[in-house]
N, CA and C of each residue as an Amber inpcrd file, in Angstrom:
protein
   708
 -16.2980000   9.9040000  36.6990000 -16.7200000   8.5020000  36.5870000
 -17.0130000   7.9410000  37.9710000 -18.1350000   7.2680000  38.0870000
 -18.4920000   6.5840000  39.3260000 -18.2590000   5.0860000  39.1260000
 -17.4610000   4.4820000  39.9860000 -17.1440000   3.0600000  39.8910000
 -17.8080000   2.3160000  41.0480000 -18.6420000   1.3220000  40.7120000
 -19.2850000   0.4750000  41.7060000 -18.7720000  -0.9440000  41.5270000
 -18.1740000  -1.5030000  42.5660000 -17.6840000  -2.8820000  42.5380000
 -18.5670000  -3.7040000  43.4670000 -19.2340000  -4.6970000  42.9110000
 -20.1800000  -5.5150000  43.6660000 -19.5500000  -6.8570000  44.0270000
 -20.1580000  -7.5280000  44.9870000 -19.6310000  -8.8170000  45.4240000
 -19.7740000  -9.8880000  44.3480000 -20.8480000  -9.8070000  43.5710000
 -21.1100000 -10.8720000  42.6170000 -22.0130000 -10.3700000  41.4920000
 -22.2580000 -11.2460000  40.5290000 -23.0620000 -10.9130000  39.3590000
 -24.5050000 -10.6060000  39.7340000 -25.0450000 -11.3050000  40.7230000
 -26.4280000 -11.0650000  41.1320000 -26.6030000  -9.6440000  41.6490000
 -25.6810000  -9.1890000  42.4690000 -25.7690000  -7.8300000  42.9900000
 -25.6000000  -6.8120000  41.8800000 -24.6480000  -7.0620000  40.9870000
 -24.4710000  -6.2050000  39.8120000 -25.7870000  -6.0820000  39.0470000
 -26.4710000  -7.1990000  38.8550000 -27.7100000  -7.2170000  38.0840000
 -28.8170000  -6.4480000  38.7990000 -28.8880000  -6.5730000  40.1270000
 -29.9080000  -5.8510000  40.8870000 -29.7040000  -4.3420000  40.7760000
 -28.4620000  -3.8910000  40.8850000 -28.1730000  -2.4600000  40.7860000
 -28.4830000  -1.9440000  39.3820000 -28.1180000  -2.7270000  38.3760000
 -28.3860000  -2.3340000  36.9980000 -29.8840000  -2.2140000  36.7520000
 -30.6400000  -3.1860000  37.2250000 -32.0940000  -3.1400000  37.0730000
 -32.6800000  -1.9150000  37.7720000 -32.1800000  -1.5850000  38.9470000
 -32.6830000  -0.4260000  39.6880000 -32.4250000   0.8800000  38.9300000
 -31.2440000   0.9920000  38.3250000 -30.9170000   2.2070000  37.5720000
 -31.8780000   2.3870000  36.4020000 -32.1170000   1.3070000  35.6630000
 -33.0400000   1.3830000  34.5240000 -34.4500000   1.6900000  35.0090000
 -34.8690000   1.0370000  36.0690000 -36.2230000   1.2290000  36.5700000
 -36.4420000   2.6640000  37.0500000 -35.4700000   3.2270000  37.7560000
 -35.6130000   4.5980000  38.2450000 -35.6910000   5.5870000  37.0890000
 -34.9120000   5.3310000  36.0530000 -34.9790000   6.1970000  34.8730000
 -36.3310000   6.0520000  34.1900000 -36.7840000   4.8160000  34.0450000
 -38.0350000   4.5060000  33.3800000 -39.2320000   5.0860000  34.1350000
 -39.1230000   5.1840000  35.4480000 -40.2460000   5.6040000  36.2770000
 -40.4610000   7.1110000  36.2910000 -39.5800000   7.8780000  35.6650000
 -39.7780000   9.3200000  35.6220000 -41.0420000   9.6260000  34.8200000
 -41.8090000  10.5870000  35.2680000 -43.1220000  10.8650000  34.6730000
 -42.9880000  11.7690000  33.4410000 -42.2500000  11.2890000  32.4700000
 -42.0430000  11.9940000  31.2140000 -41.5310000  10.9870000  30.2050000
 -41.4340000  11.3700000  28.9350000 -40.8240000  10.4880000  27.9490000
 -39.3650000  10.2390000  28.3220000 -38.9710000   8.9680000  28.2950000
 -37.5950000   8.5790000  28.6030000 -37.0690000   7.7510000  27.4370000
 -35.9110000   8.1300000  26.9270000 -35.3070000   7.4620000  25.7760000
 -34.1310000   6.6070000  26.2380000 -34.2440000   5.3020000  26.0130000
 -33.2880000   4.3310000  26.5410000 -32.6470000   3.5390000  25.4100000
 -31.3430000   3.3630000  25.4900000 -30.6200000   2.4650000  24.5880000
 -29.9390000   1.4150000  25.4550000 -30.4570000   0.1940000  25.4260000
 -30.0120000  -0.8560000  26.3400000 -29.3900000  -1.9990000  25.5510000
 -28.3030000  -2.5280000  26.0630000 -27.5630000  -3.5740000  25.3680000
 -28.2510000  -4.9320000  25.4600000 -27.9880000  -5.7600000  24.4680000
 -28.3250000  -7.1810000  24.5500000 -27.0900000  -7.9300000  25.0630000
 -27.1790000  -9.2560000  25.1390000 -26.0160000 -10.0510000  25.5130000
 -26.1290000 -10.6910000  26.8790000 -25.0610000 -11.3510000  27.2790000
 -25.0830000 -12.1290000  28.5200000 -24.9980000 -11.2600000  29.7730000
 -24.2560000 -10.1630000  29.7170000 -24.0510000  -9.3570000  30.9280000
 -25.3380000  -8.8060000  31.5190000 -26.2800000  -8.2670000  30.7100000
 -27.5030000  -7.7190000  31.3110000 -28.6330000  -8.7240000  31.4610000
 -28.4230000  -9.9730000  31.1210000 -29.5210000 -10.9380000  31.0850000
 -30.2550000 -11.0130000  32.4130000 -29.5490000 -11.1840000  33.5030000
 -30.1940000 -11.2870000  34.8130000 -30.8450000  -9.9610000  35.2060000
 -30.2280000  -8.8440000  34.8590000 -30.8170000  -7.5370000  35.1720000
 -32.1880000  -7.3920000  34.5240000 -32.3330000  -7.8770000  33.3000000
 -33.6210000  -7.7720000  32.6140000 -34.6570000  -8.6940000  33.2520000
 -34.2280000  -9.8360000  33.7390000 -35.1560000 -10.7130000  34.4640000
 -35.6630000 -10.0300000  35.7290000 -34.7550000  -9.3920000  36.4510000
 -35.1430000  -8.6720000  37.6630000 -36.0560000  -7.5030000  37.3120000
 -35.7210000  -6.7970000  36.2340000 -36.5310000  -5.6600000  35.8070000
 -37.9550000  -6.0990000  35.4700000 -38.0940000  -7.2260000  34.7810000
 -39.4230000  -7.7390000  34.4370000 -40.2200000  -8.0580000  35.6970000
 -39.5600000  -8.6350000  36.6910000 -40.2370000  -8.9530000  37.9500000
 -40.6890000  -7.6800000  38.6680000 -39.8500000  -6.6600000  38.6910000
 -40.1700000  -5.4380000  39.4240000 -41.2340000  -4.6140000  38.7160000
 -41.2910000  -4.7070000  37.3910000 -42.3150000  -3.9710000  36.6620000
 -43.7170000  -4.4710000  37.0070000 -43.8100000  -5.7240000  37.4280000
 -45.1040000  -6.2730000  37.8400000 -45.5430000  -5.7320000  39.2010000
 -44.6030000  -5.1430000  39.9450000 -44.8830000  -4.7060000  41.3160000
 -45.0670000  -3.1990000  41.4380000 -44.7680000  -2.4510000  40.3670000
 -44.8710000  -0.9900000  40.4300000 -45.9460000  -0.5250000  39.4680000
 -46.4120000   0.6890000  39.6950000 -47.4720000   1.2310000  38.8500000
 -47.0360000   2.5860000  38.3000000 -46.7300000   2.6470000  37.0160000
 -46.4520000   3.8980000  36.3240000 -46.6820000   3.6840000  34.8370000
 -46.6810000   4.7480000  34.0980000 -47.0150000   4.7020000  32.6780000
 -45.8250000   4.1680000  31.8820000 -45.8460000   2.8770000  31.5920000
 -44.7300000   2.2670000  30.8780000 -44.6220000   2.7580000  29.4380000
 -45.6900000   3.3210000  28.8940000 -45.6590000   3.7790000  27.5040000
 -44.7570000   4.9890000  27.3030000 -44.3090000   5.6160000  28.4010000
 -43.4290000   6.7740000  28.2810000 -41.9990000   6.3860000  27.9150000
 -41.6440000   5.1090000  28.0500000 -40.2890000   4.6550000  27.7390000
 -40.1870000   4.2760000  26.2660000 -39.1880000   4.8350000  25.5890000
 -38.9120000   4.5240000  24.1870000 -37.5090000   3.9200000  24.0940000
 -37.3660000   2.9110000  23.2430000 -36.1450000   2.1090000  23.2020000
 -35.4660000   2.2290000  21.8360000 -34.1550000   2.4240000  21.8750000
 -33.3350000   2.6130000  20.6880000 -32.2490000   1.5420000  20.6740000
 -32.1970000   0.7170000  19.6180000 -31.0850000  -0.2310000  19.5310000
 -29.8530000   0.5010000  19.0250000 -28.7420000   0.3860000  19.7470000
 -27.5870000   1.2180000  19.4260000 -26.6550000   0.6250000  18.3750000
 -26.9330000  -0.5780000  17.9260000 -26.2380000  -1.1030000  16.7570000
 -27.1380000  -2.1330000  16.0850000 -26.7930000  -2.4930000  14.8770000
 -27.5070000  -3.5430000  14.1730000 -26.5870000  -4.2050000  13.1640000
 -26.6470000  -5.5320000  13.1260000 -25.8470000  -6.3540000  12.2250000
 -26.8040000  -7.0920000  11.3050000 -26.6930000  -6.8560000  10.0200000
 -27.6060000  -7.5080000   9.0870000 -27.2940000  -9.0000000   8.9880000
 -28.3530000  -9.7770000   8.7680000 -28.2530000 -11.2300000   8.6090000
 -28.9690000 -11.6220000   7.3190000 -28.3520000 -12.4500000   6.5380000
 -28.9260000 -12.8360000   5.2540000 -30.2080000 -13.6440000   5.4650000
 -31.2590000 -13.2580000   4.7210000 -32.5220000 -13.9800000   4.7750000
 -33.3620000 -13.6970000   5.9990000 -32.9810000 -12.7060000   6.8140000
 -33.7030000 -12.3960000   8.0360000 -34.3050000 -10.9950000   7.9750000
 -35.5570000 -10.8720000   8.4320000 -36.2100000  -9.5600000   8.4360000
 -35.5150000  -8.6090000   9.3960000 -35.1370000  -9.1260000  10.5650000
 -34.4600000  -8.3030000  11.5590000 -33.0170000  -8.7610000  11.7270000
 -32.1820000  -7.8190000  12.1060000 -30.7810000  -8.1200000  12.2990000
 -30.5100000  -8.7800000  13.6400000 -29.2370000  -9.0020000  13.9000000
 -28.8000000  -9.7490000  15.0700000 -29.1960000  -9.0550000  16.3820000
 -29.0430000  -7.7360000  16.4310000 -29.3450000  -7.0190000  17.6650000
 -30.8380000  -7.0020000  17.9630000 -31.6660000  -6.6780000  16.9640000
 -33.1030000  -6.6310000  17.1960000 -33.6510000  -8.0010000  17.5600000
 -33.1110000  -9.0550000  16.9700000 -33.5570000 -10.3980000  17.3430000
 -33.2440000 -10.6610000  18.8170000 -32.0470000 -10.2790000  19.2530000
 -31.6480000 -10.5180000  20.6430000 -32.4570000  -9.6550000  21.6080000
 -32.6330000  -8.3710000  21.2960000 -33.3780000  -7.4910000  22.1890000
 -34.8380000  -7.9090000  22.2950000 -35.4190000  -8.3520000  21.1850000
 -36.8110000  -8.8000000  21.2280000 -36.9670000  -9.9810000  22.1730000
 -36.0420000 -10.9240000  22.1040000 -36.1070000 -12.1170000  22.9400000
 -35.7780000 -11.8180000  24.3990000 -34.7490000 -10.9970000  24.6310000
 -34.2330000 -10.7940000  25.9810000 -34.9030000  -9.6480000  26.7430000
 -35.4720000  -8.6830000  25.9940000 -35.9550000  -7.4680000  26.6450000
 -37.3780000  -7.1010000  26.2560000 -37.6290000  -6.9190000  24.9690000
 -38.9170000  -6.3580000  24.5470000 -40.0880000  -7.2840000  24.8570000
 -39.9760000  -8.5610000  24.5160000 -41.0790000  -9.4840000  24.7860000
 -41.2750000  -9.7340000  26.2770000 -40.2140000 -10.0300000  27.0700000
 -40.4250000 -10.2530000  28.5070000 -41.0090000  -9.0430000  29.2440000
 -40.6610000  -7.8220000  28.7790000 -41.1320000  -6.6250000  29.4510000
 -42.4190000  -6.0750000  28.8410000 -42.8920000  -6.7140000  27.7770000
 -44.1330000  -6.2820000  27.1560000 -44.0450000  -4.9310000  26.4750000
 -42.9230000  -4.6420000  25.8310000 -42.7310000  -3.3640000  25.1500000
 -43.5510000  -3.3440000  23.8580000 -44.3430000  -2.3050000  23.6790000
 -45.1520000  -2.1730000  22.4760000 -44.2880000  -1.7540000  21.2870000
 -44.6980000  -2.1900000  20.0990000 -43.9210000  -1.9070000  18.8950000
 -43.7290000  -0.4120000  18.6710000 -44.7450000   0.3900000  18.9960000
 -44.6360000   1.8310000  18.7570000 -43.6360000   2.5110000  19.6900000
 -43.1660000   1.7980000  20.7050000 -42.1660000   2.3530000  21.6160000
 -40.7500000   1.8850000  21.2890000 -40.5830000   1.1960000  20.1780000
 -39.2620000   0.7190000  19.7530000 -38.8280000   1.5120000  18.5300000
 -37.7870000   2.3070000  18.6930000 -37.2790000   3.1730000  17.6220000
 -36.1220000   2.4440000  16.9370000 -36.4340000   1.7110000  15.8880000
 -35.4790000   0.7790000  15.2790000 -34.3970000   1.5300000  14.5100000
 -33.1440000   1.1730000  14.7670000 -32.0070000   1.5960000  13.9580000
 -31.6860000   0.4900000  12.9730000 -31.5750000   0.8400000  11.6900000
 -31.2050000  -0.1650000  10.6900000 -30.4390000   0.4990000   9.5490000
 -30.1050000  -0.2860000   8.5340000 -29.2730000   0.2360000   7.4460000
 -30.0270000   1.2320000   6.5760000 -31.3620000   1.2500000   6.6610000
 -32.1320000   2.2000000   5.8660000 -32.1720000   3.6000000   6.4800000
 -32.1050000   3.6880000   7.8090000 -32.3240000   4.9970000   8.4470000
 -31.1260000   5.5230000   9.2230000 -29.9890000   4.8240000   9.2000000
 -28.8960000   5.1970000  10.1030000 -28.3710000   6.6070000   9.8530000
 -28.4330000   7.0710000   8.6020000 -27.9010000   8.4010000   8.3070000
 -28.7360000   9.5130000   8.9300000 -29.9970000   9.2230000   9.2550000
 -30.8740000  10.2160000   9.8670000 -31.0850000   9.9900000  11.3620000
 -30.4150000   8.9900000  11.9220000 -30.7470000   8.5600000  13.2770000
 -30.2890000   9.5570000  14.3380000 -29.1320000  10.1770000  14.1500000
 -28.6940000  11.1990000  15.1030000 -29.7010000  12.3490000  15.1490000
 -30.2060000  12.7300000  13.9840000 -31.2100000  13.7950000  13.9400000
 -32.4850000  13.3610000  14.6460000 -32.9010000  12.0990000  14.4280000
 -34.1090000  11.6020000  15.0880000 -33.9520000  11.6370000  16.6010000
 -32.8080000  11.1820000  17.0940000 -32.5730000  11.1850000  18.5430000
 -32.6780000  12.6060000  19.0940000 -32.0620000  13.5600000  18.3970000
 -32.1120000  14.9520000  18.8570000 -33.5440000  15.4750000  18.8710000
 -34.3100000  15.1740000  17.8230000 -35.7030000  15.6230000  17.7620000
 -36.5530000  14.9700000  18.8470000 -36.1860000  13.7610000  19.2660000
 -36.9170000  13.0540000  20.3130000 -36.5290000  13.5120000  21.7140000
 -35.5720000  14.4150000  21.8170000 -35.1750000  14.9360000  23.1190000
 -33.8660000  14.4060000  23.6500000 -33.1520000  13.6110000  22.8400000
 -31.8700000  13.0530000  23.2650000 -32.0310000  11.7700000  24.0570000
 -30.9530000  11.0350000  24.1790000 -30.9600000   9.7820000  24.9300000
 -30.7660000  10.0620000  26.4150000 -31.6320000   9.4920000  27.2340000
 -31.5280000   9.6820000  28.6790000 -30.5530000   8.7030000  29.3130000
 -30.4620000   7.4950000  28.7630000 -29.5870000   6.4770000  29.3390000
 -29.1170000   5.5230000  28.2490000 -27.8230000   5.2540000  28.2270000
 -27.2610000   4.2050000  27.3820000 -26.5940000   3.1970000  28.3000000
 -27.0690000   1.9510000  28.2470000 -26.5000000   0.8500000  29.0280000
 -25.7080000  -0.0350000  28.0940000 -24.4210000  -0.2270000  28.3930000
 -23.5210000  -0.9550000  27.5040000 -22.7370000  -2.0230000  28.2420000
 -22.2940000  -3.0160000  27.4890000 -21.2640000  -3.9320000  27.9420000
 -19.9550000  -3.5580000  27.2790000 -18.9360000  -4.3660000  27.4820000
 -17.6340000  -4.1430000  26.8670000 -17.1260000  -5.4630000  26.3260000
 -16.6140000  -5.4400000  25.1080000 -16.0620000  -6.6490000  24.5200000
 -14.6410000  -6.9150000  24.9850000 -14.1740000  -8.1160000  24.7560000
 -12.8190000  -8.4750000  25.1530000 -11.7470000  -7.6740000  24.4460000
 -12.1010000  -7.0610000  23.3120000 -11.1710000  -6.1990000  22.5820000
 -11.3850000  -4.7270000  22.9080000 -12.2710000  -4.4400000  23.8630000
 -12.5210000  -3.0590000  24.2630000 -13.6230000  -2.3740000  23.4930000
 -14.3640000  -3.0980000  22.6650000 -15.4080000  -2.4210000  21.9000000
 -16.6300000  -2.1420000  22.7610000 -17.3450000  -1.1000000  22.4210000
 -18.6640000  -0.8050000  22.9910000 -19.5880000  -0.5100000  21.8210000
 -20.8830000  -0.8400000  21.9900000 -21.7940000  -0.8250000  20.8460000
 -21.1090000  -1.5850000  19.7150000 -21.0670000  -1.0370000  18.5050000
 -20.3640000  -1.7070000  17.4080000 -19.0290000  -1.0750000  17.0930000
 -18.4470000  -0.3790000  18.0710000 -17.1950000   0.3510000  17.8440000
 -16.0060000  -0.5630000  18.0940000 -15.5630000  -1.2140000  17.0260000
 -14.4490000  -2.1530000  17.0970000 -13.1300000  -1.4300000  16.8540000
 -12.0450000  -1.9040000  17.4540000 -10.7710000  -1.1930000  17.3460000
 -10.3230000  -0.9040000  15.9120000 -10.5750000  -1.7970000  14.9830000
 -10.0750000  -1.6150000  13.6210000 -10.9920000  -0.7800000  12.7360000
 -12.1550000  -0.4060000  13.2390000 -13.1380000   0.2600000  12.3900000
 -13.5550000   1.6430000  12.8810000 -13.3110000   1.9550000  14.1400000
 -13.9430000   3.1290000  14.7230000 -13.0700000   4.3690000  14.6780000
 -13.7350000   5.5020000  14.8200000 -13.0860000   6.7870000  15.0530000
 -13.8960000   7.4990000  16.1210000 -13.2380000   8.1760000  17.0170000
 -13.9600000   8.8940000  18.0620000 -14.7450000  10.0850000  17.5100000
 -14.5520000  10.4010000  16.2290000 -15.2700000  11.5180000  15.6140000
 -16.6180000  11.1060000  15.0350000 -16.9480000   9.8220000  15.0310000
 -18.1590000   9.3330000  14.3610000 -19.4060000   9.5200000  15.2220000
 -20.5230000   9.8670000  14.5210000 -21.8490000   9.7000000  15.0900000
 -22.3260000   8.3090000  14.7070000 -23.5830000   8.1540000  14.3130000
 -24.0590000   6.8590000  13.8320000 -23.4150000   6.6000000  12.4740000
 -22.8350000   5.4150000  12.2910000 -22.1140000   5.1440000  11.0480000
 -22.2610000   3.6910000  10.6200000 -21.8250000   3.4310000   9.4050000
 -21.9390000   2.1150000   8.7760000 -20.5740000   1.4750000   8.6590000
 -20.5280000   0.1530000   8.8910000 -19.2970000  -0.6350000   8.7240000
 -19.6040000  -1.7790000   7.7610000 -18.8860000  -1.8930000   6.6510000
 -19.1120000  -3.0320000   5.7530000 -18.6130000  -4.3250000   6.3750000
 -19.2900000  -5.4320000   6.0570000 -18.8960000  -6.7510000   6.5450000
 -18.4230000  -7.5760000   5.3480000 -17.1900000  -8.0180000   5.3970000
 -16.6150000  -8.8110000   4.3130000 -16.1940000 -10.1750000   4.8470000
 -16.3150000 -11.1890000   3.9970000 -16.1440000 -12.5670000   4.4510000
 -14.7690000 -12.8780000   5.0210000 -13.7660000 -12.1410000   4.6210000
 -12.4140000 -12.4630000   5.0730000 -11.9570000 -11.6060000   6.2470000
 -12.8760000 -10.8090000   6.8400000 -12.4250000  -9.9780000   7.9620000
 -12.8780000 -10.5550000   9.3000000 -12.3060000 -10.0180000  10.3690000
 -12.5740000 -10.5220000  11.7080000 -14.0070000 -10.2770000  12.1420000
 -14.6080000  -9.2000000  11.6570000 -15.9850000  -8.9050000  12.0090000
 -16.9210000  -9.9980000  11.5000000 -16.7050000 -10.4450000  10.2830000
 -17.5260000 -11.5300000   9.7250000 -17.3890000 -12.7830000  10.5930000
 -16.1690000 -13.1310000  10.9410000 -15.9280000 -14.3230000  11.7430000
 -16.5910000 -14.2150000  13.1160000 -16.5100000 -13.0250000  13.7200000
 -17.1150000 -12.8090000  15.0380000 -18.6240000 -12.9990000  14.9780000
 -19.2620000 -12.4270000  13.9540000 -20.7190000 -12.5540000  13.8100000
 -21.0960000 -13.9910000  13.4980000 -20.3420000 -14.6220000  12.6210000
 -20.6360000 -15.9880000  12.1920000 -20.5920000 -16.9580000  13.3740000
 -19.6970000 -16.6970000  14.3250000 -19.5790000 -17.5520000  15.5030000
 -20.6920000 -17.2880000  16.5240000 -21.3320000 -16.1090000  16.4280000
 -22.3140000 -15.7010000  17.4320000 -23.7530000 -15.9030000  17.0030000
 -23.9800000 -16.2180000  15.7280000 -25.3500000 -16.3040000  15.2300000
 -25.5430000 -17.5640000  14.3960000 -26.7280000 -18.1730000  14.4530000
 -27.0180000 -19.3240000  13.5960000 -27.2580000 -18.9220000  12.1440000
 -27.3560000 -17.6090000  11.8840000 -27.6330000 -17.1120000  10.5400000
 -26.3680000 -16.5440000   9.9100000 -26.3150000 -16.5670000   8.6040000
 -25.1510000 -16.0550000   7.8770000 -25.1120000 -14.5320000   7.9640000
 -23.9530000 -13.9480000   8.2690000 -23.8640000 -12.4910000   8.3480000
 -24.2250000 -11.8330000   7.0210000 -24.8140000 -10.6490000   7.1240000
 -25.1110000  -9.8580000   5.9440000 -23.9050000  -9.0500000   5.5070000
 -24.1510000  -7.9190000   4.8780000 -23.0710000  -7.1590000   4.2550000
 -22.6920000  -5.9040000   5.0270000 -23.4020000  -5.5830000   6.1220000
 -23.0870000  -4.3360000   6.8130000 -23.5880000  -4.3350000   8.2500000
 -22.9530000  -3.4780000   9.0310000 -23.3570000  -3.1990000  10.3990000
 -23.5000000  -1.6890000  10.5230000 -24.4820000  -1.2470000  11.3080000
 -24.6010000   0.1680000  11.6520000 -24.5350000   0.2810000  13.1660000
 -24.0010000   1.3720000  13.6590000 -23.7880000   1.4940000  15.0990000
 -23.7220000   2.9430000  15.5470000 -24.0980000   3.1780000  16.8030000
 -23.7990000   4.4540000  17.4340000 -22.2830000   4.5950000  17.5040000
 -21.7730000   5.7230000  17.0740000 -20.3700000   6.0370000  17.2850000
 -20.1700000   6.7610000  18.6060000 -18.9320000   7.1120000  18.8790000
 -18.6060000   7.7500000  20.1560000 -19.3710000   9.0500000  20.3580000
 -19.5270000   9.8400000  19.2880000 -20.1980000  11.1260000  19.4420000
 -21.6610000  10.9580000  19.8280000 -22.3300000   9.9490000  19.2660000
 -23.7250000   9.6930000  19.6150000 -23.8460000   9.2710000  21.0700000
 -22.9700000   8.3700000  21.5020000 -23.0270000   7.8830000  22.8840000
 -22.6780000   8.9850000  23.8720000 -21.6440000   9.7510000  23.5850000
 -21.2210000  10.7960000  24.5200000 -22.2440000  11.9260000  24.6270000
 -23.1480000  12.0250000  23.6530000 -24.1930000  13.0510000  23.7130000
 -25.3390000  12.6630000  24.6380000 -25.3970000  11.4040000  25.0750000
 -26.4640000  10.9570000  25.9740000 -26.2980000  11.5930000  27.3480000
 -27.3850000  11.6710000  28.0870000 -27.3450000  12.3100000  29.4070000
 -26.6580000  11.4420000  30.4620000 -26.7810000  10.1240000  30.3390000
 -26.1950000   9.2250000  31.3350000 -25.7230000   7.9520000  30.6510000
 -24.5510000   7.4670000  31.0410000 -23.9940000   6.2180000  30.5240000
 -23.7690000   5.2550000  31.6740000 -24.0690000   3.9850000  31.4220000
 -23.7570000   2.9240000  32.3720000 -23.0310000   1.8240000  31.6190000
 -21.8750000   1.4270000  32.1260000 -21.0810000   0.3350000  31.5520000
 -21.0240000  -0.7880000  32.5750000 -21.3760000  -2.0090000  32.1560000
 -21.3480000  -3.1390000  33.0730000 -20.4230000  -4.2270000  32.5350000
 -19.8020000  -4.9580000  33.4520000 -18.9490000  -6.0820000  33.0670000
 -18.8430000  -7.0330000  34.2420000 -18.7870000  -8.3180000  33.9370000
 -18.6610000  -9.3160000  34.9980000 -17.7250000 -10.4280000  34.5520000
 -17.0940000 -11.0460000  35.5040000 -16.2500000 -12.1930000  35.2230000
 -14.7820000 -11.8470000  35.0470000 -13.9470000 -12.7910000  35.4100000
 -12.4880000 -12.6040000  35.3250000 -12.0260000 -12.3510000  33.9010000
 -12.7460000 -12.8910000  32.9200000 -12.3480000 -12.7360000  31.5210000
 -12.3830000 -11.2820000  31.0650000 -13.1010000 -10.4250000  31.7820000
 -13.1740000  -9.0110000  31.4120000 -12.1880000  -8.1420000  32.1960000
 -11.4420000  -8.7370000  33.1210000 -10.5950000  -7.9410000  34.0130000
  -9.5090000  -7.1770000  33.2630000  -8.8380000  -7.8260000  32.3250000
  -7.7250000  -7.1740000  31.6260000  -8.2010000  -5.9980000  30.7900000
  -9.2930000  -6.1720000  30.0530000  -9.7650000  -5.0770000  29.2000000
 -10.3860000  -3.9600000  30.0350000 -10.9820000  -4.2910000  31.1610000
 -11.4980000  -3.2530000  32.0550000 -10.3540000  -2.3830000  32.5630000
  -9.2490000  -2.9910000  32.9150000  -8.1010000  -2.2040000  33.3740000
  -7.6110000  -1.2590000  32.2800000  -7.5340000  -1.7640000  31.0500000
  -7.1020000  -0.9070000  29.9450000  -8.0850000   0.2360000  29.7060000
  -9.3730000  -0.0910000  29.7150000 -10.3810000   0.9210000  29.4040000
 -10.4820000   1.9990000  30.4750000 -10.3120000   1.6100000  31.7430000
 -10.5190000   2.5560000  32.8400000  -9.2340000   3.2070000  33.3360000
  -8.0920000   2.5610000  33.1340000  -6.8550000   3.1010000  33.6940000
  -5.7730000   3.3460000  32.6470000  -5.9770000   2.8830000  31.4310000
  -5.0080000   3.1040000  30.3780000  -5.2740000   4.4010000  29.6360000
  -4.5150000   4.6530000  28.5640000  -4.7440000   5.8600000  27.7720000
  -6.0870000   5.8140000  27.0500000  -6.6440000   6.9800000  26.7770000
  -7.8600000   7.0650000  25.9620000  -7.4320000   6.9670000  24.5020000
  -7.7690000   5.8430000  23.8810000  -7.2670000   5.5490000  22.5490000
  -8.2910000   4.7460000  21.7690000  -8.2990000   4.9450000  20.4540000
  -9.1940000   4.1820000  19.5880000  -8.8210000   2.7050000  19.5490000
  -7.6200000   2.3600000  20.0070000  -7.2380000   0.9470000  20.1080000
  -8.0320000   0.2320000  21.1960000  -8.5180000   0.9800000  22.1640000
  -9.4240000   0.4660000  23.2050000 -10.6380000   1.3920000  23.1960000
 -11.5780000   1.1630000  22.2890000 -12.6550000   2.1370000  22.0800000
 -13.3940000   2.5640000  23.3420000 -13.6620000   1.6380000  24.2690000
 -14.4310000   1.9860000  25.4610000 -13.7140000   2.9810000  26.3660000
 -12.4320000   3.1950000  26.1630000 -11.7100000   4.1760000  26.9740000
 -12.2860000   5.5840000  26.8090000 -12.9030000   5.8660000  25.6570000
 -13.4480000   7.2010000  25.4060000 -14.6280000   7.5100000  26.3210000
 -15.2640000   6.4940000  26.8710000 -16.4160000   6.7190000  27.7330000
 -16.0410000   7.4950000  28.9910000 -14.7650000   7.4520000  29.3710000
 -14.3080000   8.2020000  30.5440000 -14.4360000   9.7130000  30.3600000
 -14.6230000  10.1750000  29.1390000 -14.7810000  11.6050000  28.8880000
 -16.1890000  12.0960000  29.2300000 -17.1140000  11.1670000  29.4570000
 -18.4860000  11.5640000  29.7450000 -18.6120000  12.0230000  31.1950000
 -19.3350000  13.1100000  31.4510000 -19.4370000  13.6170000  32.8310000
 -20.3570000  12.8200000  33.7330000 -21.1400000  11.8910000  33.1700000
 -22.0820000  11.1260000  33.9880000 -22.0050000   9.6460000  33.6080000
 -20.8460000   9.0600000  33.8310000 -20.5920000   7.6500000  33.5410000
 -20.5350000   6.8560000  34.8400000 -21.3230000   5.7800000  34.8900000
 -21.2550000   4.8330000  36.0060000 -20.7700000   3.4950000  35.4680000
 -19.7520000   2.9340000  36.0890000 -19.2210000   1.6220000  35.7270000
 -19.5420000   0.6580000  36.8570000 -20.2280000  -0.4330000  36.5310000
 -20.6200000  -1.4220000  37.5360000 -19.9330000  -2.7380000  37.2080000
 -19.1400000  -3.2360000  38.1420000 -18.3610000  -4.4570000  37.9500000
 -18.5940000  -5.4120000  39.1040000 -18.4520000  -6.7030000  38.8460000
 -18.3200000  -7.6170000  39.9710000 -16.8400000  -7.6800000  40.3540000
 -16.5340000  -8.3450000  41.4540000 -15.1530000  -8.3180000  41.9480000
 -14.1680000  -8.9630000  40.9720000 -14.6300000  -9.9790000  40.2700000
 -13.7370000 -10.6240000  39.3050000 -13.3680000  -9.6700000  38.1660000
 -14.3230000  -8.9600000  37.6370000 -14.0300000  -8.0230000  36.5480000
 -13.1590000  -6.8630000  37.0200000 -13.2570000  -6.5240000  38.3020000
 -12.4820000  -5.4080000  38.8570000 -11.1530000  -5.8400000  39.4540000
 -10.8040000  -7.0880000  39.3440000  -9.6950000  -7.6530000  40.1070000
  -8.3190000  -7.0810000  39.7510000  -8.1540000  -6.5210000  38.5600000
  -6.8530000  -5.9800000  38.1600000  -6.7370000  -4.4700000  38.3090000
  -7.8020000  -3.8210000  38.7360000  -7.7500000  -2.3730000  38.8870000
  -6.8750000  -1.9790000  40.0790000  -6.1920000  -0.8500000  39.9320000
  -5.3520000  -0.3640000  41.0230000  -6.1940000   0.1010000  42.1890000
């Protein structure tokens, strides 16, 4: 594991953007699974700016959403809506370069990834409970590839989605499991802010356990963790 501790969120974002850009700039098909959310927001802004300054075949990059949460009455789920707004539209990603994961195709998605040459880079954040992608402590197993999680109105997952979206949660979530993520060639985990310090310490220095799902990422031979000083403040 390579650990990078930056002075601030801006520096974290610049490094993250550079990693994605260098991967994207390789003169071959590149398969990327990039997170939505607040942590990578500035990195994507920087990436959009830098793409205007470089010249390479952007059509070689293909994008895979690593989880999806269904929403009632919506054509696209929570993740695709966020990625479209935060990443695909600002960067001008063509529809044919977006390999959508959803509840209709999740059972075949591991096979599709393998046929496409495997994932070159997975960029993830970490939740306050230690989840990565859709791997929540109460639902995950480290033995899973891409899998489905039912959403029920009285469970914590429903409440979490309901608080995060203006739309009513649907009945299921699909997500990359640990086996799918660990099969990728390179992993990058980013976190910023003091609120992530406690879970970062557990994930990076505690036992590898399904109670802290992101701890399993330490088993990958090419994992880079990028933190600002606040997120790294409790590490030994």
